[in-house]
C-alpha positions as a Markdown table, in Angstrom:
| # | Residue | x | y | z |
|---|---|---|---|---|
| 1 | Unk | -24.6 | -6.0 | 30.8 |
| 2 | Unk | -24.9 | -2.9 | 28.6 |
| 3 | Unk | -24.3 | -2.6 | 24.9 |
| 4 | Unk | -21.2 | -0.6 | 25.6 |
| 5 | Unk | -19.8 | -3.3 | 27.8 |
| 6 | Unk | -20.5 | -6.0 | 25.2 |
| 7 | Unk | -18.8 | -3.8 | 22.5 |
| 8 | Unk | -15.7 | -3.3 | 24.7 |
| 9 | Unk | -15.5 | -7.0 | 25.5 |
| 10 | Unk | -15.8 | -7.9 | 21.8 |
| 11 | Unk | -13.1 | -5.4 | 21.0 |
| 12 | Unk | -10.8 | -7.0 | 23.6 |
| 13 | Unk | -11.6 | -10.5 | 22.4 |
| 14 | Unk | -10.8 | -9.5 | 18.8 |
| 15 | Unk | -7.3 | -8.1 | 19.9 |
| 16 | Unk | -6.6 | -11.3 | 21.9 |
| 17 | Unk | -7.6 | -13.5 | 18.9 |
| 18 | Unk | -5.4 | -11.5 | 16.5 |
| 19 | Unk | -2.4 | -11.7 | 18.8 |
| 20 | Unk | -3.0 | -15.5 | 19.2 |
| 21 | Unk | -2.5 | -15.8 | 15.4 |
| 22 | Unk | -6.1 | -16.0 | 14.1 |
| 23 | Unk | -6.6 | -14.6 | 10.6 |
| 24 | Unk | -7.7 | -11.0 | 11.1 |
| 25 | Unk | -10.9 | -11.1 | 9.0 |
| 26 | Unk | -12.1 | -14.3 | 10.8 |
| 27 | Unk | -11.4 | -12.7 | 14.2 |
| 28 | Unk | -13.4 | -9.6 | 13.1 |
| 29 | Unk | -16.3 | -11.6 | 11.8 |
| 30 | Unk | -16.5 | -13.9 | 14.8 |
| 31 | Unk | -16.4 | -11.1 | 17.4 |
| 32 | Unk | -18.9 | -9.0 | 15.3 |
| 33 | Unk | -21.4 | -11.9 | 15.2 |
| 34 | Unk | -21.0 | -12.7 | 18.9 |
| 35 | Unk | -21.2 | -9.0 | 19.8 |
| 36 | Unk | -24.4 | -8.4 | 17.8 |
| 37 | Unk | -25.9 | -11.6 | 19.1 |
| 38 | Unk | -25.3 | -10.5 | 22.7 |
| 39 | Unk | -26.6 | -7.0 | 22.1 |
| 40 | Unk | -29.8 | -8.0 | 20.2 |
| 41 | Unk | -30.3 | -11.3 | 22.1 |
| 42 | Unk | -31.0 | -13.3 | 18.9 |
| 43 | Unk | -28.5 | -15.2 | 16.7 |
| 44 | Unk | -31.0 | -15.1 | 13.8 |
| 45 | Unk | -31.2 | -11.3 | 13.9 |
| 46 | Unk | -27.4 | -11.1 | 14.3 |
| 47 | Unk | -27.0 | -13.3 | 11.2 |
| 48 | Unk | -29.4 | -11.1 | 9.2 |
| 49 | Unk | -27.8 | -7.9 | 10.2 |
| 50 | Unk | -24.3 | -9.2 | 9.4 |
| 51 | Unk | -25.5 | -10.7 | 6.1 |
| 52 | Unk | -26.8 | -7.2 | 5.2 |
| 53 | Unk | -23.5 | -5.7 | 6.1 |
| 54 | Unk | -21.7 | -8.3 | 3.9 |
| 55 | Unk | -23.9 | -7.4 | 1.0 |
| 56 | Unk | -23.6 | -3.7 | 1.4 |
| 57 | Unk | -19.8 | -3.8 | 1.7 |
| 58 | Unk | -19.1 | -5.2 | -1.8 |
| 59 | Unk | -22.3 | -4.4 | -3.8 |
| 60 | Unk | -21.1 | -0.9 | -4.5 |
| 61 | Unk | -20.0 | 0.0 | -8.0 |
| 62 | Unk | -16.8 | 1.5 | -6.7 |
| 63 | Unk | -15.7 | -1.9 | -5.4 |
| 64 | Unk | -15.2 | -3.0 | -9.0 |
| 65 | Unk | -12.0 | -0.9 | -8.9 |
| 66 | Unk | -10.2 | -3.5 | -6.8 |
| 67 | Unk | -10.1 | -6.6 | -9.1 |
| 68 | Unk | -9.5 | -4.4 | -12.1 |
| 69 | Unk | -6.4 | -2.7 | -10.7 |
| 70 | Unk | -5.2 | -6.0 | -9.3 |
| 71 | Unk | -5.6 | -7.5 | -12.8 |
| 72 | Unk | -3.7 | -4.6 | -14.4 |
| 73 | Unk | -0.9 | -4.9 | -11.9 |
| 74 | Unk | -0.5 | -8.6 | -12.5 |
| 75 | Unk | -0.4 | -8.2 | -16.3 |
| 76 | Unk | 2.1 | -5.4 | -16.0 |
| 77 | Unk | 4.4 | -7.7 | -14.0 |
| 78 | Unk | 4.2 | -10.4 | -16.6 |
| 79 | Unk | 4.9 | -7.9 | -19.4 |
| 80 | Unk | 8.4 | -7.1 | -17.9 |
| 81 | Unk | 7.4 | -3.4 | -17.7 |
| 82 | Unk | 9.3 | -3.2 | -14.4 |
| 83 | Unk | 12.5 | -4.3 | -16.0 |
| 84 | Unk | 12.1 | -1.9 | -18.9 |
| 85 | Unk | 11.5 | 1.0 | -16.5 |
| 86 | Unk | 14.6 | 0.1 | -14.6 |
| 87 | Unk | 16.7 | -0.2 | -17.8 |
| 88 | Unk | 15.7 | 3.3 | -18.9 |
| 89 | Unk | 16.2 | 4.8 | -15.4 |
| 90 | Unk | 19.6 | 3.2 | -15.1 |
| 91 | Unk | 20.5 | 4.6 | -18.5 |
| 92 | Unk | 19.7 | 8.1 | -17.4 |
| 93 | Unk | 20.9 | 8.0 | -13.8 |
| 94 | Unk | 23.4 | 5.1 | -13.6 |
| 95 | Unk | 26.6 | 7.1 | -14.2 |
| 96 | Unk | 26.4 | 9.1 | -10.9 |
| 97 | Unk | 27.6 | 7.8 | -7.5 |
| 98 | Unk | 24.6 | 5.8 | -6.2 |
| 99 | Unk | 22.9 | 6.2 | -9.5 |
| 100 | Unk | 21.7 | 2.6 | -9.6 |
| 101 | Unk | 20.0 | 3.1 | -6.3 |
| 102 | Unk | 18.4 | 6.3 | -7.5 |
| 103 | Unk | 17.4 | 4.6 | -10.7 |
| 104 | Unk | 15.7 | 1.9 | -8.6 |
| 105 | Unk | 13.7 | 4.5 | -6.7 |
| 106 | Unk | 12.8 | 6.3 | -10.0 |
| 107 | Unk | 11.7 | 3.0 | -11.6 |
| 108 | Unk | 9.7 | 2.0 | -8.6 |
| 109 | Unk | 7.9 | 5.4 | -8.6 |
| 110 | Unk | 6.9 | 4.9 | -12.3 |
| 111 | Unk | 6.1 | 1.2 | -11.7 |
| 112 | Unk | 3.9 | 2.3 | -8.7 |
| 113 | Unk | 1.9 | 4.5 | -11.1 |
| 114 | Unk | 0.9 | 1.4 | -13.0 |
| 115 | Unk | 0.5 | -1.4 | -10.4 |
| 116 | Unk | -0.4 | 0.2 | -7.0 |
| 117 | Unk | 0.9 | -2.9 | -5.2 |
| 118 | Unk | 4.0 | -2.7 | -3.0 |
| 119 | Unk | 4.5 | -6.4 | -2.8 |
| 120 | Unk | 4.7 | -6.6 | -6.6 |
| 121 | Unk | 7.3 | -3.8 | -6.7 |
| 122 | Unk | 9.4 | -5.6 | -4.1 |
| 123 | Unk | 9.3 | -8.9 | -6.0 |
| 124 | Unk | 10.0 | -7.3 | -9.4 |
| 125 | Unk | 12.9 | -5.1 | -8.4 |
| 126 | Unk | 14.5 | -7.7 | -6.2 |
| 127 | Unk | 15.0 | -9.8 | -9.4 |
| 128 | Unk | 15.9 | -6.8 | -11.6 |
| 129 | Unk | 17.8 | -4.3 | -9.5 |
| 130 | Unk | 19.5 | -6.2 | -6.7 |
| 131 | Unk | 21.8 | -8.3 | -8.9 |
| 132 | Unk | 22.8 | -5.2 | -10.8 |
| 133 | Unk | 23.6 | -3.2 | -7.7 |
| 134 | Unk | 25.7 | -6.1 | -6.3 |
| 135 | Unk | 27.5 | -6.4 | -9.5 |
| 136 | Unk | 28.5 | -2.8 | -9.4 |
| 137 | Unk | 29.9 | -3.0 | -5.8 |
| 138 | Unk | 26.9 | -2.0 | -3.7 |
| 139 | Unk | 26.9 | -3.4 | -0.2 |
| 140 | Unk | 24.3 | -6.3 | -0.1 |
| 141 | Unk | 22.5 | -4.7 | 2.9 |
| 142 | Unk | 22.4 | -1.4 | 1.1 |
| 143 | Unk | 21.1 | -2.9 | -2.1 |
| 144 | Unk | 18.2 | -4.8 | -0.5 |
| 145 | Unk | 17.4 | -1.8 | 1.7 |
| 146 | Unk | 16.9 | 0.4 | -1.4 |
| 147 | Unk | 14.5 | -2.1 | -2.9 |
| 148 | Unk | 12.6 | -2.6 | 0.3 |
| 149 | Unk | 12.3 | 1.2 | 1.0 |
| 150 | Unk | 11.3 | 2.2 | -2.6 |
| 151 | Unk | 8.8 | -0.6 | -2.8 |
| 152 | Unk | 6.5 | 1.2 | -0.4 |
| 153 | Unk | 5.9 | 3.8 | -3.1 |
| 154 | Unk | 3.5 | 1.3 | -4.6 |
| 155 | Unk | 0.9 | 2.1 | -1.9 |
| 156 | Unk | 1.2 | 5.8 | -2.0 |
| 157 | Unk | 1.6 | 6.9 | -5.6 |
| 158 | Unk | -1.7 | 6.4 | -7.3 |
| 159 | Unk | -3.3 | 4.1 | -8.2 |
| 160 | Unk | -3.0 | 2.4 | -4.8 |
| 161 | Unk | -4.9 | -0.6 | -3.4 |
| 162 | Unk | -4.6 | 0.8 | 0.2 |
| 163 | Unk | -6.0 | 4.1 | -0.9 |
| 164 | Unk | -8.9 | 2.2 | -2.6 |
| 165 | Unk | -9.5 | 0.2 | 0.6 |
| 166 | Unk | -9.4 | 3.4 | 2.6 |
| 167 | Unk | -11.9 | 5.0 | 0.2 |
| 168 | Unk | -14.3 | 2.0 | 0.5 |
| 169 | Unk | -14.1 | 2.0 | 4.3 |
| 170 | Unk | -14.6 | 5.7 | 4.7 |
| 171 | Unk | -16.8 | 6.3 | 1.6 |
| 172 | Unk | -14.4 | 8.9 | 0.3 |
| 173 | Unk | -13.7 | 9.7 | -3.3 |
| 174 | Unk | -11.1 | 7.3 | -4.6 |
| 175 | Unk | -10.2 | 9.8 | -7.4 |
| 176 | Unk | -9.5 | 12.5 | -4.7 |
| 177 | Unk | -7.4 | 10.1 | -2.7 |
| 178 | Unk | -5.4 | 9.3 | -5.8 |
| 179 | Unk | -4.7 | 13.0 | -6.5 |
| 180 | Unk | -3.8 | 13.6 | -2.8 |
| 181 | Unk | -1.2 | 10.8 | -3.0 |
| 182 | Unk | 0.8 | 12.3 | -5.9 |
| 183 | Unk | 2.8 | 15.0 | -4.1 |
| 184 | Unk | 3.5 | 12.9 | -0.9 |
| 185 | Unk | 4.6 | 10.1 | -3.1 |
| 186 | Unk | 6.9 | 12.3 | -5.1 |
| 187 | Unk | 8.2 | 13.8 | -1.9 |
| 188 | Unk | 9.0 | 10.4 | -0.5 |
| 189 | Unk | 10.7 | 9.3 | -3.7 |
| 190 | Unk | 12.8 | 12.5 | -3.7 |
| 191 | Unk | 13.8 | 12.0 | -0.1 |
| 192 | Unk | 14.8 | 8.4 | -0.8 |
| 193 | Unk | 16.9 | 9.5 | -3.8 |
| 194 | Unk | 18.7 | 12.2 | -1.9 |
| 195 | Unk | 19.5 | 9.8 | 1.0 |
| 196 | Unk | 20.8 | 7.2 | -1.4 |
| 197 | Unk | 23.2 | 9.6 | -2.9 |
| 198 | Unk | 24.6 | 10.5 | 0.5 |
| 199 | Unk | 24.7 | 6.9 | 1.8 |
| 200 | Unk | 26.4 | 5.7 | -1.5 |
| 201 | Unk | 29.6 | 7.4 | -0.5 |
| 202 | Unk | 30.4 | 4.6 | 1.9 |
| 203 | Unk | 28.1 | 1.8 | 0.7 |
| 204 | Unk | 29.4 | 1.6 | -2.9 |
| 205 | Unk | 33.2 | 1.3 | -2.6 |
| 206 | Unk | 33.7 | 0.4 | -6.2 |
| 207 | Unk | 33.5 | 3.2 | -8.8 |
| 208 | Unk | 30.4 | 3.3 | -11.0 |
| 209 | Unk | 30.9 | 1.4 | -14.2 |
| 210 | Unk | 29.2 | 2.1 | -17.5 |
| 211 | Unk | 26.6 | -0.4 | -18.7 |
| 212 | Unk | 27.9 | -3.2 | -20.8 |
| 213 | Unk | 25.3 | -2.4 | -23.4 |
| 214 | Unk | 24.4 | 1.3 | -23.5 |
| 215 | Unk | 20.8 | 1.9 | -24.6 |
| 216 | Unk | 20.5 | 4.0 | -27.7 |
| 217 | Unk | 17.8 | 6.5 | -28.4 |
| 218 | Unk | 15.5 | 4.1 | -30.2 |
| 219 | Unk | 15.8 | 1.4 | -27.5 |
| 220 | Unk | 14.9 | 4.0 | -24.8 |
| 221 | Unk | 11.9 | 5.0 | -26.8 |
| 222 | Unk | 10.8 | 1.4 | -27.4 |
| 223 | Unk | 11.1 | 0.6 | -23.7 |
| 224 | Unk | 9.5 | 3.8 | -22.3 |
| 225 | Unk | 6.6 | 4.3 | -24.7 |
| 226 | Unk | 4.4 | 1.5 | -23.3 |
| 227 | Unk | 4.9 | 2.8 | -19.8 |
| 228 | Unk | 4.1 | 6.4 | -20.7 |
| 229 | Unk | 1.0 | 5.3 | -22.7 |
| 230 | Unk | -0.3 | 3.2 | -19.8 |
| 231 | Unk | 0.3 | 5.8 | -17.1 |
| 232 | Unk | -1.3 | 8.5 | -19.4 |
| 233 | Unk | -4.2 | 6.3 | -20.2 |
| 234 | Unk | -5.1 | 5.4 | -16.5 |
| 235 | Unk | -4.1 | 8.5 | -14.6 |
| 236 | Unk | -4.8 | 11.0 | -17.4 |
| 237 | Unk | -8.3 | 9.5 | -17.8 |
| 238 | Unk | -9.1 | 9.8 | -14.1 |
| 239 | Unk | -7.7 | 13.4 | -13.7 |
| 240 | Unk | -9.0 | 14.5 | -17.0 |
| 241 | Unk | -12.5 | 13.5 | -16.1 |
| 242 | Unk | -12.8 | 10.9 | -18.9 |
| 243 | Unk | -13.1 | 7.9 | -16.6 |
| 244 | Unk | -14.2 | 7.1 | -13.1 |
| 245 | Unk | -11.6 | 5.1 | -11.1 |
| 246 | Unk | -13.5 | 1.9 | -11.8 |
| 247 | Unk | -13.6 | 2.6 | -15.5 |
| 248 | Unk | -9.9 | 3.6 | -15.5 |
| 249 | Unk | -9.1 | 0.2 | -13.9 |
| 250 | Unk | -10.9 | -1.6 | -16.8 |
| 251 | Unk | -9.2 | 0.5 | -19.4 |
| 252 | Unk | -5.8 | 0.1 | -17.8 |
| 253 | Unk | -6.2 | -3.7 | -17.6 |
| 254 | Unk | -7.1 | -3.8 | -21.2 |
| 255 | Unk | -4.2 | -1.5 | -22.1 |
| 256 | Unk | -1.8 | -3.7 | -20.1 |
| 257 | Unk | -3.1 | -6.8 | -21.8 |
| 258 | Unk | -2.6 | -5.2 | -25.3 |
| 259 | Unk | 1.0 | -4.2 | -24.3 |
| 260 | Unk | 1.7 | -7.7 | -23.0 |
| 261 | Unk | 0.4 | -9.3 | -26.2 |
| 262 | Unk | 2.3 | -6.9 | -28.4 |
| 263 | Unk | 5.5 | -7.7 | -26.5 |
| 264 | Unk | 4.7 | -11.4 | -26.8 |
| 265 | Unk | 4.9 | -11.9 | -23.1 |
| 266 | Unk | 1.3 | -13.2 | -22.5 |
| 267 | Unk | 1.0 | -16.9 | -23.3 |
| 268 | Unk | -2.1 | -18.9 | -22.5 |
| 269 | Unk | -0.5 | -20.3 | -19.4 |
| 270 | Unk | 0.7 | -16.9 | -18.2 |
| 271 | Unk | -2.8 | -15.4 | -18.7 |
| 272 | Unk | -4.4 | -18.2 | -16.8 |
| 273 | Unk | -2.0 | -17.7 | -13.9 |
| 274 | Unk | -2.7 | -14.0 | -13.9 |
| 275 | Unk | -6.4 | -14.5 | -13.8 |
| 276 | Unk | -6.2 | -17.1 | -11.0 |
| 277 | Unk | -3.8 | -14.9 | -9.0 |
| 278 | Unk | -6.2 | -11.9 | -9.5 |
| 279 | Unk | -9.0 | -14.0 | -8.2 |
| 280 | Unk | -7.0 | -15.0 | -5.1 |
| 281 | Unk | -6.1 | -11.4 | -4.3 |
| 282 | Unk | -9.6 | -10.1 | -5.0 |
| 283 | Unk | -11.2 | -12.8 | -2.8 |
| 284 | Unk | -8.8 | -12.0 | 0.0 |
| 285 | Unk | -9.6 | -8.3 | -0.2 |
| 286 | Unk | -13.3 | -9.0 | -0.5 |
| 287 | Unk | -13.2 | -11.0 | 2.7 |
| 288 | Unk | -11.3 | -8.3 | 4.5 |
| 289 | Unk | -13.8 | -5.6 | 3.5 |
| 290 | Unk | -16.8 | -7.8 | 4.5 |
| 291 | Unk | -15.3 | -8.5 | 7.9 |
| 292 | Unk | -14.5 | -4.8 | 8.4 |
| 293 | Unk | -18.0 | -3.8 | 7.6 |
| 294 | Unk | -19.4 | -6.3 | 10.1 |
| 295 | Unk | -17.0 | -5.0 | 12.7 |
| 296 | Unk | -18.0 | -1.4 | 12.0 |
| 297 | Unk | -21.7 | -2.3 | 12.3 |
| 298 | Unk | -21.1 | -4.0 | 15.6 |
| 299 | Unk | -19.2 | -1.1 | 17.0 |
| 300 | Unk | -21.9 | 1.3 | 16.0 |
| 301 | Unk | -24.6 | -0.8 | 17.7 |
| 302 | Unk | -22.5 | -1.0 | 20.9 |
| 303 | Unk | -21.8 | 2.7 | 21.1 |
| 304 | Unk | -18.0 | 2.2 | 21.4 |
| 305 | Unk | -17.0 | 5.0 | 19.0 |
| 306 | Unk | -19.2 | 7.4 | 20.9 |
| 307 | Unk | -17.7 | 6.3 | 24.2 |
| 308 | Unk | -14.2 | 7.0 | 23.0 |
| 309 | Unk | -15.3 | 10.3 | 21.6 |
| 310 | Unk | -16.8 | 11.3 | 25.0 |
| 311 | Unk | -13.6 | 10.1 | 26.7 |
| 312 | Unk | -11.5 | 12.3 | 24.5 |
| 313 | Unk | -13.7 | 15.3 | 25.2 |
| 314 | Unk | -13.7 | 14.6 | 28.9 |
| 315 | Unk | -10.0 | 14.2 | 29.0 |
| 316 | Unk | -9.6 | 17.5 | 27.0 |
| 317 | Unk | -7.3 | 15.8 | 24.5 |
| 318 | Unk | -6.7 | 18.1 | 21.6 |
| 319 | Unk | -6.6 | 17.1 | 18.0 |
| 320 | Unk | -2.9 | 16.9 | 17.8 |
| 321 | Unk | -2.7 | 14.6 | 20.8 |
| 322 | Unk | -5.3 | 12.3 | 19.3 |
| 323 | Unk | -3.6 | 12.3 | 16.0 |
| 324 | Unk | -0.2 | 11.5 | 17.4 |
| 325 | Unk | -1.6 | 8.8 | 19.6 |
| 326 | Unk | -3.3 | 7.3 | 16.5 |
| 327 | Unk | -0.1 | 7.3 | 14.5 |
| 328 | Unk | 1.8 | 5.7 | 17.4 |
| 329 | Unk | -0.8 | 2.9 | 17.6 |
| 330 | Unk | -0.5 | 2.4 | 13.8 |
| 331 | Unk | 3.3 | 2.2 | 14.0 |
| 332 | Unk | 3.1 | -0.3 | 16.8 |
| 333 | Unk | 0.5 | -2.5 | 15.1 |
| 334 | Unk | 2.8 | -2.3 | 12.0 |
| 335 | Unk | 5.3 | -4.6 | 13.8 |
| 336 | Unk | 2.8 | -7.4 | 14.0 |
| 337 | Unk | 0.0 | -6.9 | 11.4 |
| 338 | Unk | -0.2 | -6.4 | 7.7 |
| 339 | Unk | -1.3 | -3.1 | 6.2 |
| 340 | Unk | -4.8 | -4.0 | 5.3 |
| 341 | Unk | -5.5 | -5.5 | 8.8 |
| 342 | Unk | -4.4 | -2.4 | 10.6 |
| 343 | Unk | -6.7 | -0.3 | 8.5 |
| 344 | Unk | -9.6 | -2.7 | 9.0 |
| 345 | Unk | -9.2 | -2.7 | 12.8 |
| 346 | Unk | -8.6 | 1.0 | 13.4 |
| 347 | Unk | -10.5 | 3.0 | 10.7 |
| 348 | Unk | -14.0 | 2.0 | 11.9 |
| 349 | Unk | -12.9 | 2.9 | 15.4 |
| 350 | Unk | -11.4 | 6.3 | 14.8 |
| 351 | Unk | -13.5 | 7.5 | 11.8 |
| 352 | Unk | -16.4 | 8.8 | 13.9 |
| 353 | Unk | -13.9 | 10.7 | 16.2 |
| 354 | Unk | -12.1 | 12.3 | 13.2 |
| 355 | Unk | -15.4 | 13.3 | 11.6 |
| 356 | Unk | -16.6 | 14.9 | 14.9 |
| 357 | Unk | -13.3 | 16.9 | 14.9 |
| 358 | Unk | -13.9 | 18.1 | 11.4 |
| 359 | Unk | -10.7 | 16.4 | 10.0 |
| 360 | Unk | -10.2 | 16.4 | 6.3 |
| 361 | Unk | -10.6 | 12.7 | 5.6 |
| 362 | Unk | -8.6 | 12.8 | 2.4 |
| 363 | Unk | -5.6 | 14.2 | 4.2 |
| 364 | Unk | -6.2 | 11.7 | 7.0 |
| 365 | Unk | -6.2 | 8.9 | 4.5 |
| 366 | Unk | -2.7 | 9.9 | 3.2 |
| 367 | Unk | -1.4 | 10.1 | 6.8 |
| 368 | Unk | -2.9 | 6.7 | 7.6 |
| 369 | Unk | -1.5 | 4.9 | 4.5 |
| 370 | Unk | 2.0 | 6.3 | 5.0 |
| 371 | Unk | 2.0 | 5.4 | 8.6 |
| 372 | Unk | 0.7 | 1.9 | 7.8 |
| 373 | Unk | 3.3 | 1.4 | 5.1 |
| 374 | Unk | 6.2 | 1.9 | 7.5 |
| 375 | Unk | 5.1 | -1.4 | 8.9 |
| 376 | Unk | 6.2 | -3.1 | 5.7 |
| 377 | Unk | 9.8 | -2.4 | 6.7 |
| 378 | Unk | 9.7 | -3.1 | 10.4 |
| 379 | Unk | 10.3 | -6.5 | 12.1 |
| 380 | Unk | 9.0 | -9.0 | 13.0 |
| 381 | Unk | 6.3 | -9.0 | 10.3 |
| 382 | Unk | 7.6 | -6.5 | 7.7 |
| 383 | Unk | 6.1 | -8.2 | 4.6 |
| 384 | Unk | 8.3 | -6.4 | 2.1 |
| 385 | Unk | 11.4 | -7.9 | 3.7 |
| 386 | Unk | 9.9 | -11.4 | 3.6 |
| 387 | Unk | 9.0 | -11.0 | -0.1 |
| 388 | Unk | 12.5 | -9.8 | -0.9 |
| 389 | Unk | 14.0 | -12.7 | 1.0 |
| 390 | Unk | 11.7 | -15.2 | -0.7 |
| 391 | Unk | 12.5 | -13.7 | -4.2 |
| 392 | Unk | 16.2 | -13.3 | -3.7 |
| 393 | Unk | 18.4 | -16.2 | -4.7 |
| 394 | Unk | 21.3 | -15.3 | -2.5 |
| 395 | Unk | 22.0 | -17.1 | 0.8 |
| 396 | Unk | 24.6 | -14.5 | 1.8 |
| 397 | Unk | 21.8 | -12.0 | 2.5 |
| 398 | Unk | 19.8 | -12.9 | 5.6 |
| 399 | Unk | 16.4 | -11.6 | 6.6 |
| 400 | Unk | 18.1 | -9.6 | 9.3 |
| 401 | Unk | 20.3 | -7.9 | 6.7 |
| 402 | Unk | 17.2 | -6.9 | 4.8 |
| 403 | Unk | 15.6 | -5.4 | 7.9 |
| 404 | Unk | 18.8 | -3.5 | 8.8 |
| 405 | Unk | 19.1 | -2.2 | 5.2 |
| 406 | Unk | 15.5 | -1.0 | 5.3 |
| 407 | Unk | 15.8 | 0.8 | 8.6 |
| 408 | Unk | 17.2 | 4.1 | 7.2 |
| 409 | Unk | 14.3 | 4.2 | 4.8 |
| 410 | Unk | 11.8 | 3.6 | 7.5 |
| 411 | Unk | 13.3 | 6.6 | 9.3 |
| 412 | Unk | 13.0 | 8.7 | 6.1 |
| 413 | Unk | 9.3 | 7.7 | 5.9 |
| 414 | Unk | 8.8 | 8.9 | 9.5 |
| 415 | Unk | 10.3 | 12.3 | 8.6 |
| 416 | Unk | 8.1 | 12.6 | 5.5 |
| 417 | Unk | 5.1 | 11.5 | 7.6 |
| 418 | Unk | 5.9 | 14.3 | 10.1 |
| 419 | Unk | 6.1 | 16.8 | 7.2 |
| 420 | Unk | 2.7 | 15.8 | 5.8 |
| 421 | Unk | 1.1 | 16.0 | 9.3 |
| 422 | Unk | 2.7 | 19.4 | 9.9 |
| 423 | Unk | 1.9 | 20.7 | 6.4 |
| 424 | Unk | -1.4 | 19.2 | 5.2 |
| 425 | Unk | -1.2 | 21.3 | 2.0 |
| 426 | Unk | 1.4 | 18.8 | 0.7 |
| 427 | Unk | -1.5 | 16.3 | 0.2 |
| 428 | Unk | -4.3 | 18.7 | -0.5 |
| 429 | Unk | -2.6 | 21.2 | -2.9 |
| 430 | Unk | -3.8 | 19.5 | -6.1 |
| 431 | Unk | -7.4 | 18.9 | -5.0 |
């Protein structure tokens, strides 16, 4: 049996194990070990090769950006910055028809520029925005759909954990990926806001009411200043050349901690919970990256990427055909797998092909992340919907209602994805 045959069998076994419900990193690691063992004929050599892959995957300095940005996002959530952002956005936009929904999108966009975690956005704004929208007459399905749709901005607007993961997997500049995500993120937020204004005509039967307590100038300043300072500190430092992304993560985490202490939101118990949760998330991501690196090494040894590249050339498939097929596969996998798992499975497989075609890997990263994020809103696995259901204390709203409410926003994401594919300059203009 040739190395190629072993690689293809390992790939098939991995897919079967994932569909059977095995945790994706475990499936990747097991199939990688078995594949290298079969190719090299020695379990000891396979163990050494995969141990080296595990070390190489997380020993890089750039990997330090992961726990630091996770820590910053966790602290920001504890400090109630999401609630403050929504209060200010609601004060500025809440008087127009559908204004609460637009305020939710605007607040999510700002919150995304601090946390970079879609799940955190979904949890925070389910608590903050959904009760307000229901109180002002929004249809329940529409309210949860707005939160589900706008939560995906957390993985596109920098800093983004998915962009960091993509950068680690492809050895691309995380700073360039962050810059490339700005315009697509703003475009998506703008598209959401416009759609909400139009949908609000039938989804908000009650007239918009003024807030019971209107924020005054000083209160707005008090709520918005920490947000502006933190965003300016992190993103301004990166784009101004003052910090590397890793250093910016450390500075941002420290800045978030200072803000939380100043607001008296960070107790000893809360800090311990933040540190423990950061450790859990970081360990999970670490395991994912190690397994993906093992998988990539096995594929390289087997020659599977070269085989697919030759097959594409022999079949005379053009770049657009390959790209559209790739996006379709990502969207299909999004119905059954989480975002990180999709990238871990597909990126090592398609990266050599895209490099041979001379594709701009920064632009390709934005396309990948946006396509992957659509999976957060699609059944049966749409994680954002499950987070909202788990956070929402309202038995009247079912999981099916959340998926149906999020469907229009998934379609909007598809349209924006098409625009970014057709006009790559949207993501590369600022580079």
